C-alpha positions as CSV (number, residue, x, y, z in Angstrom):
1,X,29.3,21.8,1.2
2,X,29.8,18.4,-0.6
3,X,29.2,16.6,2.7
4,X,25.9,18.5,3.3
5,X,24.8,17.7,-0.3
6,X,25.6,14.0,0.2
7,X,23.7,13.9,3.5
8,X,20.6,15.5,1.8
9,X,20.8,13.0,-1.1
10,X,21.1,10.0,1.1
11,X,18.2,11.2,3.3
12,X,16.0,11.9,0.3
13,X,16.7,8.5,-1.3
14,X,16.0,6.6,1.9
15,X,12.7,8.4,2.7
16,X,11.3,8.6,-0.8
17,X,8.1,6.7,-1.3
18,X,8.7,3.0,-2.2
19,X,8.3,2.5,-5.9
20,X,5.2,0.5,-7.0
21,X,5.7,-3.0,-8.2
22,X,6.1,-3.2,-12.0
23,X,3.0,-5.3,-12.2
24,X,1.0,-2.3,-11.0
25,X,1.9,-0.3,-14.1
26,X,0.3,3.1,-13.9
27,X,-2.4,2.1,-11.3
28,X,-3.4,4.8,-8.9
29,X,-3.4,2.3,-6.1
30,X,-0.9,-0.6,-6.0
31,X,-1.9,-3.6,-3.9
32,X,-0.1,-4.8,-1.9
33,X,2.8,-2.6,-2.8
34,X,1.4,0.6,-1.3
35,X,0.8,-1.2,2.0
36,X,4.4,-1.9,3.1
37,X,5.4,-4.1,6.1
38,X,5.5,-3.8,9.0
39,X,3.7,-0.5,9.6
40,X,1.5,0.1,6.5
41,X,0.9,3.6,5.1
42,X,-1.2,6.7,5.5
43,X,-3.9,7.5,3.0
44,X,-6.6,9.9,2.2
45,X,-9.8,9.4,0.4
46,X,-11.0,12.3,-1.6
47,X,-14.8,12.6,-1.6
48,X,-15.6,13.8,-5.1
49,X,-19.4,14.1,-5.4
50,X,-22.5,12.5,-3.9
51,X,-26.1,12.6,-3.0
52,X,-28.2,12.1,0.2
53,X,-31.8,10.9,0.2
54,X,-33.9,11.7,3.3
55,X,-37.0,9.8,4.4
56,X,-38.5,8.2,7.5
57,X,-37.9,4.6,6.5
58,X,-40.8,2.3,7.0
59,X,-42.4,4.4,9.8
60,X,-45.9,5.0,8.3
61,X,-45.2,3.4,4.9
62,X,-43.8,4.9,1.7
63,X,-45.4,8.3,2.3
64,X,-42.4,9.6,4.3
65,X,-40.0,10.3,1.5
66,X,-38.6,13.8,1.6
67,X,-36.4,13.7,-1.5
68,X,-32.8,13.5,-2.7
69,X,-30.3,16.3,-2.3
70,X,-26.8,16.9,-3.8
71,X,-23.8,16.8,-1.4
72,X,-21.3,19.6,-1.8
73,X,-18.2,21.1,-0.1
74,X,-16.5,17.8,0.5
75,X,-13.4,17.3,2.6
76,X,-11.1,14.3,2.3
77,X,-11.0,11.5,4.9
78,X,-7.6,10.6,6.3
79,X,-6.8,7.2,7.7
80,X,-4.0,4.6,8.3
81,X,-3.9,1.3,6.5
82,X,-2.1,-1.8,7.8
83,X,-0.2,-4.2,5.5
84,X,-2.4,-6.9,3.8
85,X,-2.8,-10.2,5.7
86,X,-4.5,-13.5,5.1
87,X,-4.0,-13.7,1.4
88,X,-4.9,-16.7,-0.6
89,X,-4.6,-17.5,-4.3
90,X,-4.9,-14.4,-6.5
91,X,-6.1,-12.3,-3.6
92,X,-3.7,-10.6,-1.3
93,X,-6.0,-10.5,1.7
94,X,-7.4,-7.7,3.8
95,X,-6.0,-4.4,5.1
96,X,-7.3,-2.9,8.3
97,X,-8.1,0.8,8.3
98,X,-8.0,3.2,11.3
99,X,-9.2,6.7,11.5
100,X,-7.7,9.1,13.9
101,X,-9.9,10.8,16.5
102,X,-11.4,13.9,15.0
103,X,-13.8,16.6,16.2
104,X,-16.5,18.1,14.0
105,X,-14.7,17.3,10.7
106,X,-17.0,18.5,7.9
107,X,-17.3,16.0,5.0
108,X,-20.1,17.5,3.0
109,X,-23.2,19.7,3.0
110,X,-26.6,19.8,1.2
111,X,-29.3,22.4,0.8
112,X,-32.5,20.8,2.2
113,X,-35.7,22.8,2.0
114,X,-33.9,26.1,1.9
115,X,-31.6,25.3,4.9
116,X,-28.1,23.9,4.8
117,X,-27.5,20.5,6.4
118,X,-23.9,19.8,7.3
119,X,-22.6,16.2,7.7
120,X,-19.5,15.8,9.8
121,X,-17.4,13.2,11.6
122,X,-16.6,13.2,15.3
123,X,-14.7,10.5,17.1
124,X,-12.8,7.5,15.7
125,X,-13.6,5.0,13.0
126,X,-12.4,1.7,11.4
127,X,-12.7,-0.2,8.2
128,X,-11.2,-2.7,5.8
129,X,-10.0,-3.0,2.2
130,X,-10.5,-6.5,0.8
131,X,-8.7,-7.2,-2.4
132,X,-10.7,-9.1,-5.0
133,X,-8.3,-10.0,-7.8
134,X,-5.4,-7.6,-7.8
135,X,-7.2,-5.1,-10.0
136,X,-10.1,-4.0,-7.7
137,X,-11.1,-4.2,-4.1
138,X,-14.0,-3.5,-1.7
139,X,-14.0,-0.8,1.0
140,X,-15.9,-1.1,4.2
141,X,-15.8,2.0,6.5
142,X,-17.5,2.6,9.9
143,X,-17.5,6.3,10.8
144,X,-19.2,8.3,13.5
145,X,-21.7,10.6,11.7
146,X,-23.5,13.7,12.8
147,X,-25.5,16.4,11.0
148,X,-26.8,19.8,11.7
149,X,-29.8,21.3,10.0
150,X,-31.0,24.7,11.2
151,X,-30.6,24.6,14.9
152,X,-31.1,20.8,15.1
153,X,-28.3,18.3,15.8
154,X,-28.6,14.8,14.5
155,X,-26.5,12.0,16.0
156,X,-26.5,9.0,13.6
157,X,-23.9,7.0,15.5
158,X,-21.5,4.7,13.7
159,X,-22.5,4.6,10.1
160,X,-21.2,2.1,7.5
161,X,-20.0,3.2,4.1
162,X,-19.3,0.3,1.8
163,X,-18.8,-0.6,-1.8
164,X,-20.6,-3.9,-1.4
165,X,-23.9,-3.0,0.2
166,X,-27.3,-2.2,-1.3
167,X,-29.8,0.0,0.5
168,X,-33.5,0.8,-0.2
169,X,-35.2,4.2,0.3
170,X,-38.5,6.0,-0.5
171,X,-38.8,8.7,-3.0
172,X,-40.1,12.2,-2.6
173,X,-43.5,13.2,-1.4
174,X,-44.9,16.0,-3.7
175,X,-48.0,17.9,-4.9
176,X,-49.5,16.6,-8.1
177,X,-51.1,18.8,-10.8
178,X,-54.4,18.9,-8.8
179,X,-52.6,20.3,-5.8
180,X,-53.1,17.1,-3.9
181,X,-50.4,15.4,-1.8
182,X,-48.9,12.6,-3.8
183,X,-46.1,10.1,-3.1
184,X,-43.5,8.2,-5.0
185,X,-44.5,4.7,-3.9
186,X,-41.6,3.0,-5.6
187,X,-39.0,1.7,-3.2
188,X,-35.7,2.8,-4.8
189,X,-32.3,1.2,-4.2
190,X,-28.7,2.2,-4.4
191,X,-25.6,-0.1,-4.6
192,X,-21.9,0.4,-4.1
193,X,-19.2,-0.2,-6.7
194,X,-15.8,-1.8,-6.0
195,X,-12.7,0.4,-6.2
196,X,-10.8,0.2,-9.4
197,X,-7.1,0.3,-8.6
198,X,-6.2,1.8,-12.0
199,X,-8.2,5.0,-11.4
200,X,-8.6,4.8,-7.6
201,X,-12.3,5.4,-8.0
202,X,-15.0,3.8,-5.9
203,X,-18.7,4.3,-5.1
204,X,-19.6,4.0,-1.5
205,X,-23.2,3.8,-0.1
206,X,-24.4,4.0,3.5
207,X,-27.6,4.4,5.5
208,X,-28.4,5.5,9.0
209,X,-31.6,6.4,11.0
210,X,-32.3,8.2,14.2
211,X,-33.7,5.9,16.8
212,X,-34.6,8.1,19.8
213,X,-38.3,8.4,20.8
214,X,-37.4,11.5,22.8
215,X,-36.1,13.3,19.7
216,X,-38.5,15.5,17.8
217,X,-37.5,14.2,14.4
218,X,-37.1,10.5,15.5
219,X,-37.0,8.2,12.6
220,X,-35.2,10.5,10.1
221,X,-33.2,8.3,7.8
222,X,-30.4,9.3,5.4
223,X,-29.1,7.2,2.5
224,X,-25.8,8.2,1.0
225,X,-24.2,7.6,-2.3
226,X,-20.6,9.0,-2.5
227,X,-18.0,8.8,-5.2
228,X,-14.5,8.6,-3.7
229,X,-10.9,8.5,-5.0
230,X,-8.2,7.0,-2.8
231,X,-4.6,8.2,-3.5
232,X,-1.6,7.3,-1.4
233,X,-0.4,10.1,0.9
234,X,2.8,8.7,2.2
235,X,4.5,5.4,3.2
236,X,6.1,4.7,6.6
237,X,9.8,4.2,6.1
238,X,10.8,0.5,6.6
239,X,13.5,-0.4,9.1
240,X,15.9,-1.3,6.2
241,X,15.6,2.2,4.8
242,X,16.2,3.8,8.1
243,X,19.3,1.6,8.7
244,X,20.6,2.5,5.3
245,X,20.2,6.2,6.0
246,X,21.9,5.9,9.4
247,X,24.8,3.9,7.8
248,X,25.2,6.4,5.1
249,X,25.3,9.3,7.5
250,X,27.9,7.4,9.6
251,X,30.1,6.9,6.5
252,X,29.8,10.6,5.6
253,X,30.8,11.5,9.1
254,X,33.9,9.4,8.9
255,X,34.8,10.8,5.5
256,X,34.4,14.4,6.8
257,X,36.6,13.7,9.9
258,X,39.3,12.3,7.7
259,X,39.2,15.3,5.4
260,X,39.5,17.6,8.3
261,X,42.6,15.7,9.7
262,X,44.2,15.9,6.3
263,X,43.7,19.6,6.0
264,X,45.1,20.1,9.6
265,X,48.2,18.0,8.7
266,X,48.8,20.0,5.6
């Protein structure tokens, strides 16, 4: 029984997540500590809240705004992050992000004109995390985005979500007090906000437009603003940790055999 307990203890210690560097304090994300060499780590980004604005871009001028709609029913995005590389000065460089191939992975939905529009991912995606000064960093994600609204499927292709970009969009077309069609002719804008390592919070923005003349709703454009939080899921055990575990198990095996021989001699 003692041998079994020792095996469990050694395994648990070796495969426990690597402790964050002391300089990270209570930060939600530790850079580069949470991105160990040589394999990096697996993460998830929790999508907390957001909004999507729908318009037709510059097709026909600013009279094509359909309005902004709240996003709900979010699902987290899972990805793998490489160790940081190319660091210089106070910055620790860039981590490459890879998204596994997924099929119809719902990330959020919005009620648009009485019908639910669902936005989902399908395929593979990539991205980067660029450290700024050890306390915050910028995300850049490229994801395959689709949407369904009613019986219509929208294929937006690879869509960028970023903390560094700024996008413009048109406001809602509406009826004024006289019952006449009126438009919000102001061109609005939305900008991303860098991730704060202490809280793990970031604000990502993105924009995509259908460009298919054969499509009945060609020109539909969506502009996203999404609040995300990026906690660590798990770290990949380093070779040294695996070697320590195997060595420990080997020593426990030797000790167990010696104990059995002693009991047999007695």
